[in-house]
DOMAR-518355 format. One record per residue (C-alpha): residue number from 1; z, x, y. Coordinates in steps of 0.001 Angstrom, whole numbers, m for minus. Last residue first. Layout:
BEGIN
<r resi="NUM" up="Z" east="X" north="Y"/>
...
This chain:
BEGIN
<r resi="456" up="55791" east="48190" north="m36259"/>
<r resi="455" up="52988" east="47173" north="m38619"/>
<r resi="454" up="49706" east="48853" north="m37900"/>
<r resi="453" up="46861" east="48852" north="m40381"/>
<r resi="452" up="43996" east="51303" north="m40534"/>
<r resi="451" up="41497" east="50760" north="m43317"/>
<r resi="450" up="41545" east="53771" north="m45642"/>
<r resi="449" up="40386" east="57380" north="m45443"/>
<r resi="448" up="40530" east="57413" north="m41686"/>
<r resi="447" up="37421" east="58664" north="m39896"/>
<r resi="446" up="37648" east="60476" north="m36577"/>
<r resi="445" up="34460" east="62255" north="m35540"/>
<r resi="444" up="34831" east="65099" north="m33048"/>
<r resi="443" up="32771" east="67536" north="m35111"/>
<r resi="442" up="29996" east="64970" north="m35147"/>
<r resi="441" up="29378" east="65716" north="m31496"/>
<r resi="440" up="27950" east="69053" north="m32629"/>
<r resi="439" up="24845" east="67143" north="m33588"/>
<r resi="438" up="22993" east="68130" north="m36761"/>
<r resi="437" up="23273" east="64646" north="m38184"/>
<r resi="436" up="23575" east="62718" north="m41411"/>
<r resi="435" up="25056" east="59285" north="m41731"/>
<r resi="434" up="26308" east="57419" north="m44754"/>
<r resi="433" up="26533" east="54018" north="m46379"/>
<r resi="432" up="27544" east="53692" north="m49973"/>
<r resi="431" up="27170" east="51396" north="m52967"/>
<r resi="430" up="25625" east="53959" north="m55264"/>
<r resi="429" up="26395" east="57473" north="m54081"/>
<r resi="428" up="24208" east="59226" north="m51568"/>
<r resi="427" up="22750" east="62523" north="m52810"/>
<r resi="426" up="21799" east="64889" north="m50012"/>
<r resi="425" up="19203" east="67658" north="m50028"/>
<r resi="424" up="18419" east="69833" north="m47007"/>
<r resi="423" up="17645" east="72732" north="m49314"/>
<r resi="422" up="21318" east="73365" north="m50054"/>
<r resi="421" up="24600" east="71615" north="m49311"/>
<r resi="420" up="24941" east="70048" north="m52776"/>
<r resi="419" up="26074" east="66457" north="m52395"/>
<r resi="418" up="27164" east="65200" north="m49038"/>
<r resi="417" up="26539" east="65833" north="m45366"/>
<r resi="416" up="23860" east="68498" north="m45509"/>
<r resi="415" up="24228" east="71740" north="m43621"/>
<r resi="414" up="22881" east="73569" north="m40557"/>
<r resi="413" up="20570" east="70758" north="m39602"/>
<r resi="412" up="16969" east="71431" north="m38524"/>
<r resi="411" up="16191" east="71458" north="m34782"/>
<r resi="410" up="13755" east="68684" north="m33945"/>
<r resi="409" up="10429" east="68966" north="m32124"/>
<r resi="408" up="8174" east="69211" north="m35147"/>
<r resi="407" up="9351" east="69657" north="m38697"/>
<r resi="406" up="12359" east="68898" north="m40863"/>
<r resi="405" up="12314" east="68483" north="m44622"/>
<r resi="404" up="14838" east="66300" north="m46368"/>
<r resi="403" up="15429" east="65444" north="m50042"/>
<r resi="402" up="17188" east="62174" north="m50791"/>
<r resi="401" up="18806" east="61491" north="m54159"/>
<r resi="400" up="19965" east="57997" north="m55107"/>
<r resi="399" up="22512" east="57690" north="m57898"/>
<r resi="398" up="22179" east="54422" north="m59778"/>
<r resi="397" up="23055" east="50771" north="m59308"/>
<r resi="396" up="22122" east="50626" north="m55645"/>
<r resi="395" up="23080" east="47419" north="m53837"/>
<r resi="394" up="24998" east="48744" north="m50845"/>
<r resi="393" up="23028" east="51984" north="m50668"/>
<r resi="392" up="22963" east="52647" north="m46932"/>
<r resi="391" up="21575" east="55799" north="m45339"/>
<r resi="390" up="21707" east="56768" north="m41675"/>
<r resi="389" up="19635" east="59805" north="m40708"/>
<r resi="388" up="20656" east="61490" north="m37488"/>
<r resi="387" up="18784" east="63885" north="m35243"/>
<r resi="386" up="19704" east="66532" north="m32725"/>
<r resi="385" up="17894" east="69038" north="m30497"/>
<r resi="384" up="14986" east="66887" north="m29345"/>
<r resi="383" up="16450" east="66412" north="m25840"/>
<r resi="382" up="16255" east="62610" north="m26119"/>
<r resi="381" up="17999" east="62663" north="m29483"/>
<r resi="380" up="16281" east="61778" north="m32735"/>
<r resi="379" up="16715" east="58760" north="m34987"/>
<r resi="378" up="16265" east="58344" north="m38726"/>
<r resi="377" up="16553" east="55185" north="m40797"/>
<r resi="376" up="17475" east="54753" north="m44455"/>
<r resi="375" up="17626" east="51845" north="m46869"/>
<r resi="374" up="19066" east="51038" north="m50260"/>
<r resi="373" up="18069" east="51110" north="m53916"/>
<r resi="372" up="17583" east="47325" north="m53967"/>
<r resi="371" up="14690" east="47623" north="m51448"/>
<r resi="370" up="12527" east="49886" north="m53604"/>
<r resi="369" up="10289" east="52632" north="m52203"/>
<r resi="368" up="12434" east="55252" north="m53913"/>
<r resi="367" up="14941" east="54714" north="m51154"/>
<r resi="366" up="13695" east="52146" north="m48667"/>
<r resi="365" up="12260" east="53159" north="m45321"/>
<r resi="364" up="12711" east="55523" north="m42402"/>
<r resi="363" up="11626" east="59082" north="m41759"/>
<r resi="362" up="8009" east="58273" north="m40810"/>
<r resi="361" up="9322" east="55792" north="m38265"/>
<r resi="360" up="11334" east="58339" north="m36311"/>
<r resi="359" up="13583" east="56122" north="m34199"/>
<r resi="358" up="14102" east="57264" north="m30654"/>
<r resi="357" up="17328" east="57984" north="m28794"/>
<r resi="356" up="17866" east="56010" north="m25590"/>
<r resi="355" up="21094" east="54416" north="m26765"/>
<r resi="354" up="23148" east="57132" north="m28447"/>
<r resi="353" up="23421" east="58154" north="m32064"/>
<r resi="352" up="25844" east="59667" north="m34583"/>
<r resi="351" up="29100" east="57825" north="m33914"/>
<r resi="350" up="27254" east="54547" north="m33394"/>
<r resi="349" up="25302" east="54519" north="m36646"/>
<r resi="348" up="27868" east="55333" north="m39317"/>
<r resi="347" up="30498" east="53850" north="m37005"/>
<r resi="346" up="29211" east="50338" north="m37684"/>
<r resi="345" up="29963" east="50772" north="m41390"/>
<r resi="344" up="33427" east="51918" north="m40325"/>
<r resi="343" up="34357" east="49055" north="m38035"/>
<r resi="342" up="33016" east="46545" north="m40565"/>
<r resi="341" up="35702" east="47843" north="m42918"/>
<r resi="340" up="38168" east="46051" north="m40708"/>
<r resi="339" up="41016" east="47570" north="m38733"/>
<r resi="338" up="44107" east="45486" north="m39443"/>
<r resi="337" up="46734" east="44419" north="m36885"/>
<r resi="336" up="50482" east="43946" north="m36549"/>
<r resi="335" up="52020" east="44125" north="m33079"/>
<r resi="334" up="54715" east="41624" north="m34043"/>
<r resi="333" up="54322" east="39031" north="m31252"/>
<r resi="332" up="50684" east="40023" north="m30779"/>
<r resi="331" up="49923" east="38760" north="m34286"/>
<r resi="330" up="46242" east="37809" north="m34644"/>
<r resi="329" up="44519" east="41178" north="m34445"/>
<r resi="328" up="41839" east="41367" north="m37137"/>
<r resi="327" up="39228" east="44074" north="m36665"/>
<r resi="326" up="35483" east="44559" north="m36257"/>
<r resi="325" up="34828" east="40829" north="m36250"/>
<r resi="324" up="35486" east="37730" north="m38337"/>
<r resi="323" up="38946" east="36910" north="m39709"/>
<r resi="322" up="39670" east="33714" north="m37751"/>
<r resi="321" up="36122" east="32357" north="m38081"/>
<r resi="320" up="37521" east="28819" north="m37772"/>
<r resi="319" up="41035" east="28457" north="m36411"/>
<r resi="318" up="44340" east="28423" north="m38341"/>
<r resi="317" up="44628" east="32225" north="m38059"/>
<r resi="316" up="45161" east="32194" north="m34271"/>
<r resi="315" up="42768" east="34390" north="m32353"/>
<r resi="314" up="42129" east="38105" north="m31905"/>
<r resi="313" up="39357" east="38390" north="m34498"/>
<r resi="312" up="37426" east="41158" north="m32774"/>
<r resi="311" up="33939" east="41887" north="m31429"/>
<r resi="310" up="32539" east="38578" north="m32614"/>
<r resi="309" up="29735" east="38345" north="m33448"/>
<r resi="308" up="27995" east="41676" north="m34053"/>
<r resi="307" up="25234" east="42648" north="m31659"/>
<r resi="306" up="22345" east="44782" north="m32961"/>
<r resi="305" up="19688" east="46552" north="m30918"/>
<r resi="304" up="16256" east="48019" north="m31687"/>
<r resi="303" up="14670" east="45277" north="m33764"/>
<r resi="302" up="11461" east="46512" north="m35417"/>
<r resi="301" up="11582" east="43571" north="m37854"/>
<r resi="300" up="11829" east="44951" north="m41380"/>
<r resi="299" up="12814" east="48579" north="m40821"/>
<r resi="298" up="14592" east="47960" north="m37529"/>
<r resi="297" up="16721" east="45038" north="m38624"/>
<r resi="296" up="16994" east="46749" north="m41977"/>
<r resi="295" up="19248" east="49527" north="m40770"/>
<r resi="294" up="21798" east="47443" north="m38841"/>
<r resi="293" up="21378" east="44580" north="m41326"/>
<r resi="292" up="22334" east="46443" north="m44475"/>
<r resi="291" up="25570" east="47885" north="m43129"/>
<r resi="290" up="26474" east="44495" north="m41627"/>
<r resi="289" up="26041" east="42794" north="m44996"/>
<r resi="288" up="28201" east="45441" north="m46676"/>
<r resi="287" up="30951" east="44977" north="m44084"/>
<r resi="286" up="31286" east="41232" north="m44567"/>
<r resi="285" up="34172" east="41510" north="m47019"/>
<r resi="284" up="36382" east="43385" north="m44536"/>
<r resi="283" up="35978" east="41986" north="m41019"/>
<r resi="282" up="34771" east="38661" north="m42423"/>
<r resi="281" up="31232" east="37847" north="m41333"/>
<r resi="280" up="29835" east="35998" north="m38331"/>
<r resi="279" up="27474" east="38991" north="m38133"/>
<r resi="278" up="24414" east="38691" north="m35934"/>
<r resi="277" up="23788" east="37895" north="m32304"/>
<r resi="276" up="21281" east="39590" north="m30015"/>
<r resi="275" up="19357" east="40888" north="m33030"/>
<r resi="274" up="17052" east="42459" north="m30489"/>
<r resi="273" up="13328" east="42924" north="m29923"/>
<r resi="272" up="12272" east="45226" north="m27092"/>
<r resi="271" up="9023" east="44020" north="m25498"/>
<r resi="270" up="5469" east="45107" north="m26354"/>
<r resi="269" up="4548" east="41514" north="m27140"/>
<r resi="268" up="2840" east="42486" north="m30415"/>
<r resi="267" up="6140" east="42701" north="m32299"/>
<r resi="266" up="7025" east="39128" north="m31384"/>
<r resi="265" up="3672" east="37781" north="m32532"/>
<r resi="264" up="3935" east="39621" north="m35839"/>
<r resi="263" up="7283" east="37980" north="m36442"/>
<r resi="262" up="10805" east="39353" north="m37033"/>
<r resi="261" up="12191" east="40142" north="m40463"/>
<r resi="260" up="15722" east="41067" north="m41557"/>
<r resi="259" up="15925" east="40959" north="m45360"/>
<r resi="258" up="19032" east="41999" north="m47321"/>
<r resi="257" up="21431" east="40312" north="m44927"/>
<r resi="256" up="23858" east="39279" north="m47714"/>
<r resi="255" up="24276" east="35772" north="m46332"/>
<r resi="254" up="26363" east="34125" north="m43669"/>
<r resi="253" up="23303" east="33198" north="m41582"/>
<r resi="252" up="19896" east="34753" north="m42111"/>
<r resi="251" up="18711" east="38288" north="m41311"/>
<r resi="250" up="17284" east="37173" north="m37946"/>
<r resi="249" up="20733" east="35767" north="m37111"/>
<r resi="248" up="20218" east="35136" north="m33398"/>
<r resi="247" up="17161" east="36344" north="m31507"/>
<r resi="246" up="16908" east="38263" north="m28225"/>
<r resi="245" up="13484" east="39108" north="m26782"/>
<r resi="244" up="14077" east="41591" north="m23959"/>
<r resi="243" up="12538" east="41988" north="m20494"/>
<r resi="242" up="11530" east="38389" north="m19825"/>
<r resi="241" up="9979" east="37888" north="m16369"/>
<r resi="240" up="6425" east="39003" north="m17262"/>
<r resi="239" up="6331" east="37021" north="m20508"/>
<r resi="238" up="6926" east="33775" north="m18636"/>
<r resi="237" up="4078" east="34524" north="m16208"/>
<r resi="236" up="1843" east="35568" north="m19125"/>
<r resi="235" up="2293" east="32269" north="m20974"/>
<r resi="234" up="912" east="32051" north="m24521"/>
<r resi="233" up="2504" east="35205" north="m25928"/>
<r resi="232" up="5751" east="34347" north="m24151"/>
<r resi="231" up="5862" east="30930" north="m25818"/>
<r resi="230" up="5311" east="32469" north="m29255"/>
<r resi="229" up="8075" east="34978" north="m28571"/>
<r resi="228" up="10431" east="32162" north="m27569"/>
<r resi="227" up="9877" east="30554" north="m30956"/>
<r resi="226" up="11520" east="33566" north="m32620"/>
<r resi="225" up="14935" east="31884" north="m32640"/>
<r resi="224" up="17961" east="31446" north="m30326"/>
<r resi="223" up="19293" east="33880" north="m27758"/>
<r resi="222" up="16332" east="33096" north="m25462"/>
<r resi="221" up="15474" east="35287" north="m23782"/>
<r resi="220" up="17093" east="38384" north="m22260"/>
<r resi="219" up="16602" east="39289" north="m18588"/>
<r resi="218" up="17200" east="42850" north="m17373"/>
<r resi="217" up="19641" east="43479" north="m14509"/>
<r resi="216" up="18255" east="45507" north="m11603"/>
<r resi="215" up="20321" east="43390" north="m9205"/>
<r resi="214" up="19496" east="43369" north="m5475"/>
<r resi="213" up="20231" east="39696" north="m4839"/>
<r resi="212" up="16517" east="38969" north="m4357"/>
<r resi="211" up="15716" east="40666" north="m7665"/>
<r resi="210" up="18315" east="38710" north="m9603"/>
<r resi="209" up="17174" east="35464" north="m7977"/>
<r resi="208" up="13530" east="36102" north="m8873"/>
<r resi="207" up="14455" east="36761" north="m12494"/>
<r resi="206" up="16463" east="33542" north="m12654"/>
<r resi="205" up="13639" east="31566" north="m11062"/>
<r resi="204" up="11178" east="32765" north="m13708"/>
<r resi="203" up="13738" east="31938" north="m16393"/>
<r resi="202" up="14185" east="28433" north="m14988"/>
<r resi="201" up="10424" east="27857" north="m14979"/>
<r resi="200" up="10213" east="28826" north="m18638"/>
<r resi="199" up="13036" east="26567" north="m19794"/>
<r resi="198" up="14668" east="27940" north="m22921"/>
<r resi="197" up="16290" east="27081" north="m26228"/>
<r resi="196" up="19891" east="26002" north="m26565"/>
<r resi="195" up="21243" east="28800" north="m28781"/>
<r resi="194" up="23327" east="30327" north="m25975"/>
<r resi="193" up="22038" east="29373" north="m22543"/>
<r resi="192" up="20293" east="32015" north="m20421"/>
<r resi="191" up="20681" east="35761" north="m20859"/>
<r resi="190" up="21688" east="38667" north="m18642"/>
<r resi="189" up="21432" east="42405" north="m19378"/>
<r resi="188" up="22750" east="45505" north="m17583"/>
<r resi="187" up="25742" east="43926" north="m15883"/>
<r resi="186" up="27294" east="46641" north="m13736"/>
<r resi="185" up="31070" east="46358" north="m13454"/>
<r resi="184" up="33166" east="47498" north="m10489"/>
<r resi="183" up="35318" east="44374" north="m10647"/>
<r resi="182" up="33815" east="43154" north="m7377"/>
<r resi="181" up="30369" east="43713" north="m8896"/>
<r resi="180" up="31292" east="41500" north="m11826"/>
<r resi="179" up="32325" east="38826" north="m9332"/>
<r resi="178" up="28933" east="39138" north="m7623"/>
<r resi="177" up="27280" east="38616" north="m11007"/>
<r resi="176" up="29378" east="35475" north="m11439"/>
<r resi="175" up="28183" east="34263" north="m8019"/>
<r resi="174" up="24601" east="34922" north="m9131"/>
<r resi="173" up="25253" east="32966" north="m12319"/>
<r resi="172" up="26431" east="29911" north="m10343"/>
<r resi="171" up="23376" east="30108" north="m8088"/>
<r resi="170" up="21199" east="30146" north="m11216"/>
<r resi="169" up="23161" east="27247" north="m12665"/>
<r resi="168" up="22783" east="25163" north="m9514"/>
<r resi="167" up="19049" east="25901" north="m9553"/>
<r resi="166" up="18873" east="23858" north="m12731"/>
<r resi="165" up="18334" east="24362" north="m16452"/>
<r resi="164" up="21972" east="23506" north="m17222"/>
<r resi="163" up="21490" east="19852" north="m16312"/>
<r resi="162" up="24866" east="18083" north="m16184"/>
<r resi="161" up="24537" east="16958" north="m12580"/>
<r resi="160" up="23130" east="20397" north="m11859"/>
<r resi="159" up="26522" east="22022" north="m12237"/>
<r resi="158" up="29440" east="19625" north="m11848"/>
<r resi="157" up="30047" east="19581" north="m15595"/>
<r resi="156" up="31230" east="23179" north="m15748"/>
<r resi="155" up="28970" east="25511" north="m17768"/>
<r resi="154" up="28198" east="26310" north="m21383"/>
<r resi="153" up="27718" east="29175" north="m23846"/>
<r resi="152" up="26587" east="31436" north="m21028"/>
<r resi="151" up="25485" east="35023" north="m21692"/>
<r resi="150" up="26328" east="38495" north="m20431"/>
<r resi="149" up="25337" east="42047" north="m21378"/>
<r resi="148" up="27160" east="45284" north="m20636"/>
<r resi="147" up="26019" east="48776" north="m21602"/>
<r resi="146" up="28729" east="51228" north="m22655"/>
<r resi="145" up="28063" east="54688" north="m21171"/>
<r resi="144" up="31373" east="54728" north="m19273"/>
<r resi="143" up="33150" east="54900" north="m22654"/>
<r resi="142" up="36902" east="54467" north="m22755"/>
<r resi="141" up="37344" east="53099" north="m19233"/>
<r resi="140" up="34114" east="51127" north="m19641"/>
<r resi="139" up="35466" east="49270" north="m22669"/>
<r resi="138" up="38774" east="48542" north="m20945"/>
<r resi="137" up="36980" east="47273" north="m17862"/>
<r resi="136" up="34795" east="45008" north="m20005"/>
<r resi="135" up="37825" east="43497" north="m21736"/>
<r resi="134" up="39654" east="42996" north="m18441"/>
<r resi="133" up="36666" east="41216" north="m16946"/>
<r resi="132" up="36490" east="39091" north="m20125"/>
<r resi="131" up="40098" east="37979" north="m19708"/>
<r resi="130" up="39778" east="34762" north="m17733"/>
<r resi="129" up="39668" east="33960" north="m14040"/>
<r resi="128" up="39993" east="36844" north="m11583"/>
<r resi="127" up="36771" east="36244" north="m9673"/>
<r resi="126" up="37921" east="32888" north="m8360"/>
<r resi="125" up="35106" east="31055" north="m6564"/>
<r resi="124" up="35405" east="27597" north="m5045"/>
<r resi="123" up="32115" east="26239" north="m3656"/>
<r resi="122" up="31506" east="23759" north="m6435"/>
<r resi="121" up="34475" east="23245" north="m8729"/>
<r resi="120" up="35889" east="25179" north="m11671"/>
<r resi="119" up="33962" east="28207" north="m10425"/>
<r resi="118" up="35057" east="31448" north="m12178"/>
<r resi="117" up="34961" east="29480" north="m15406"/>
<r resi="116" up="37655" east="29681" north="m18029"/>
<r resi="115" up="36851" east="30377" north="m21694"/>
<r resi="114" up="37226" east="27415" north="m24013"/>
<r resi="113" up="38305" east="27759" north="m27621"/>
<r resi="112" up="37252" east="28523" north="m31172"/>
<r resi="111" up="33527" east="27856" north="m30743"/>
<r resi="110" up="32339" east="27459" north="m27119"/>
<r resi="109" up="34746" east="24801" north="m25958"/>
<r resi="108" up="33964" east="24237" north="m22289"/>
<r resi="107" up="35336" east="25579" north="m19023"/>
<r resi="106" up="32182" east="27708" north="m18634"/>
<r resi="105" up="33209" east="31330" north="m19091"/>
<r resi="104" up="30319" east="33780" north="m18975"/>
<r resi="103" up="30748" east="35210" north="m22459"/>
<r resi="102" up="30541" east="38970" north="m22513"/>
<r resi="101" up="28178" east="41169" north="m24542"/>
<r resi="100" up="29299" east="44732" north="m25195"/>
<r resi="99" up="26948" east="47550" north="m26179"/>
<r resi="98" up="27541" east="51105" north="m27431"/>
<r resi="97" up="30494" east="50346" north="m29678"/>
<r resi="96" up="32331" east="53411" north="m30965"/>
<r resi="95" up="33382" east="51466" north="m34094"/>
<r resi="94" up="36181" east="53981" north="m34569"/>
<r resi="93" up="36649" east="57419" north="m33036"/>
<r resi="92" up="33524" east="59261" north="m31910"/>
<r resi="91" up="33395" east="57405" north="m28618"/>
<r resi="90" up="36369" east="55140" north="m27828"/>
<r resi="89" up="35189" east="51535" north="m27754"/>
<r resi="88" up="36490" east="49406" north="m30604"/>
<r resi="87" up="39043" east="51620" north="m32346"/>
<r resi="86" up="40280" east="52724" north="m28921"/>
<r resi="85" up="40786" east="49097" north="m27884"/>
<r resi="84" up="42885" east="48453" north="m30979"/>
<r resi="83" up="44991" east="51556" north="m30354"/>
<r resi="82" up="45452" east="50590" north="m26710"/>
<r resi="81" up="46837" east="47206" north="m27736"/>
<r resi="80" up="49050" east="48719" north="m30428"/>
<r resi="79" up="50739" east="51181" north="m28048"/>
<r resi="78" up="51615" east="48945" north="m26320"/>
<r resi="77" up="52249" east="45264" north="m26839"/>
<r resi="76" up="49451" east="42825" north="m27698"/>
<r resi="75" up="48871" east="39960" north="m25268"/>
<r resi="74" up="45480" east="41266" north="m24104"/>
<r resi="73" up="44196" east="41059" north="m27682"/>
<r resi="72" up="45200" east="37425" north="m28170"/>
<r resi="71" up="42146" east="35900" north="m26450"/>
<r resi="70" up="39373" east="37952" north="m28022"/>
<r resi="69" up="37977" east="35098" north="m30165"/>
<r resi="68" up="38105" east="32529" north="m27383"/>
<r resi="67" up="34515" east="31621" north="m27785"/>
<r resi="66" up="31645" east="32290" north="m27898"/>
<r resi="65" up="33249" east="35295" north="m26380"/>
<r resi="64" up="33448" east="39023" north="m26786"/>
<r resi="63" up="30236" east="40028" north="m28507"/>
<r resi="62" up="29461" east="43269" north="m30337"/>
<r resi="61" up="27486" east="46464" north="m30063"/>
<r resi="60" up="24822" east="48660" north="m31595"/>
<r resi="59" up="22339" east="50421" north="m29347"/>
<r resi="58" up="19000" east="50308" north="m27556"/>
<r resi="57" up="17034" east="52648" north="m29866"/>
<r resi="56" up="13613" east="53402" north="m28396"/>
<r resi="55" up="10683" east="52730" north="m30707"/>
<r resi="54" up="9046" east="55295" north="m32953"/>
<r resi="53" up="8819" east="59040" north="m32525"/>
<r resi="52" up="6101" east="61173" north="m34161"/>
<r resi="51" up="6542" east="64720" north="m32856"/>
<r resi="50" up="10069" east="64987" north="m34251"/>
<r resi="49" up="8853" east="64872" north="m37825"/>
<r resi="48" up="11726" east="64264" north="m40235"/>
<r resi="47" up="10095" east="64249" north="m43655"/>
<r resi="46" up="12079" east="62327" north="m46255"/>
<r resi="45" up="11463" east="62829" north="m49974"/>
<r resi="44" up="13146" east="60138" north="m52051"/>
<r resi="43" up="14465" east="60660" north="m55569"/>
<r resi="42" up="15414" east="57849" north="m57905"/>
<r resi="41" up="18018" east="57599" north="m60636"/>
<r resi="40" up="17289" east="55656" north="m63796"/>
<r resi="39" up="19708" east="52895" north="m64677"/>
<r resi="38" up="22614" east="53959" north="m66871"/>
<r resi="37" up="22371" east="52915" north="m70508"/>
<r resi="36" up="24580" east="49956" north="m71308"/>
<r resi="35" up="28080" east="50828" north="m72571"/>
<r resi="34" up="28499" east="49729" north="m76138"/>
<r resi="33" up="30887" east="46869" north="m76518"/>
<r resi="32" up="33688" east="46460" north="m79044"/>
<r resi="31" up="36029" east="48779" north="m77117"/>
<r resi="30" up="35465" east="46769" north="m73957"/>
<r resi="29" up="33018" east="47914" north="m71320"/>
<r resi="28" up="34394" east="48716" north="m67840"/>
<r resi="27" up="33370" east="46247" north="m65154"/>
<r resi="26" up="32132" east="47424" north="m61754"/>
<r resi="25" up="31413" east="44531" north="m59423"/>
<r resi="24" up="32101" east="46492" north="m56304"/>
<r resi="23" up="32308" east="50069" north="m55081"/>
<r resi="22" up="31623" east="50805" north="m51432"/>
<r resi="21" up="31398" east="54438" north="m50374"/>
<r resi="20" up="31293" east="55431" north="m46718"/>
<r resi="19" up="30176" east="58909" north="m45688"/>
<r resi="18" up="30456" east="60266" north="m42158"/>
<r resi="17" up="28601" east="63333" north="m41140"/>
<r resi="16" up="28523" east="66946" north="m40028"/>
<r resi="15" up="32140" east="68093" north="m39945"/>
<r resi="14" up="31889" east="68966" north="m43656"/>
<r resi="13" up="31854" east="65362" north="m44791"/>
<r resi="12" up="34615" east="63038" north="m43633"/>
<r resi="11" up="35306" east="60589" north="m46419"/>
<r resi="10" up="35749" east="56824" north="m46544"/>
<r resi="9" up="36503" east="54684" north="m49589"/>
<r resi="8" up="35868" east="50940" north="m49603"/>
<r resi="7" up="36601" east="48231" north="m52084"/>
<r resi="6" up="34586" east="45057" north="m51841"/>
<r resi="5" up="35735" east="41460" north="m52045"/>
<r resi="4" up="33467" east="38941" north="m53787"/>
<r resi="3" up="31844" east="36538" north="m51354"/>
<r resi="2" up="32268" east="32796" north="m51103"/>
<r resi="1" up="29705" east="31121" north="m48871"/>
């Protein structure tokens, strides 16, 4: 799908927030034309009531793998390599990713390349194969709070005689988990087989194996569609072993991501619902879609985590999806890279929240009650002293005014992030995405005014 490019302007607002303006499709009238009347503005009253929390926020992250999309990053010279890693993982700096999903290498092409297995043959384990260990270590070095997830896109042919849903695969995954432990990495979430459905008995055996090996890792199923939720609703034993329902592209694939629904059955399970893979968008032109989907995934589908695919476009430019991710880093020989606009729309959530915070459902919705005006979500901290409201107005054609009142177990903000800093009122501009918080952590926010590019 061909998408018109967008122009982005970033501002740092009074130490309290991050405001991103996106202007697109604006055409000045000719002399012979009369300018059309401006569309009416709308005003939204938002009550932030800390005594009425919603679901627990699990985080916003990205995926390294599926496949080979991070390969060139490790080959970058310093200081460019560290700069790129900082823009991905350093808290309060760039994308500030809170989650990182790793491909479990399987010696098979998993999109743009094959990632090496730790067991090329049965009984031979090499815990130093590949670069995903390095990627996870770099993320943890910058932010020890980063949660790690893992998923297989394939497996060596010797496993199960070609049957992935076998005990061989479970044993193989346990050896991979042991390798992670050797690298000092805790895997918080583990999935099955990327976009290949599920086998209920296999998932029960996987959970049992994790427990018997002493791992508290949570199981994600099934990294495909909402059909797994229907199966869980009908099979209590299957439901009991699945901790998280992970679905790919709930907002659609390669679209504008204006609607992000789940299903009633999924929401009634009482399990966290995740957009366990989303994105597949250009690092620059796909930013507006990502801004919509992070907010609307919760508003429309009660999804509490978002994973962008991929984390970075560190692959050769003649391959598919060669510009998708948070950044583009395809020239290690020169050190050149470009930080995508997707980095900054992601930052509007990640720099002002932490996993474990709670959504406040009464302070989330669509501006003026109309989806085209834009969306907003509010989250509060676990100690009830901070809250953040994230507003996106990607499609708004008029000024949107939001008026805030704060009550309950939340300290009110000292100032608003944009517009007139009085009465808790903020006026997001059309085509913008912004965050509002009372947290002192916002004072450490780093937000360049234009996409960062390095050319030695």
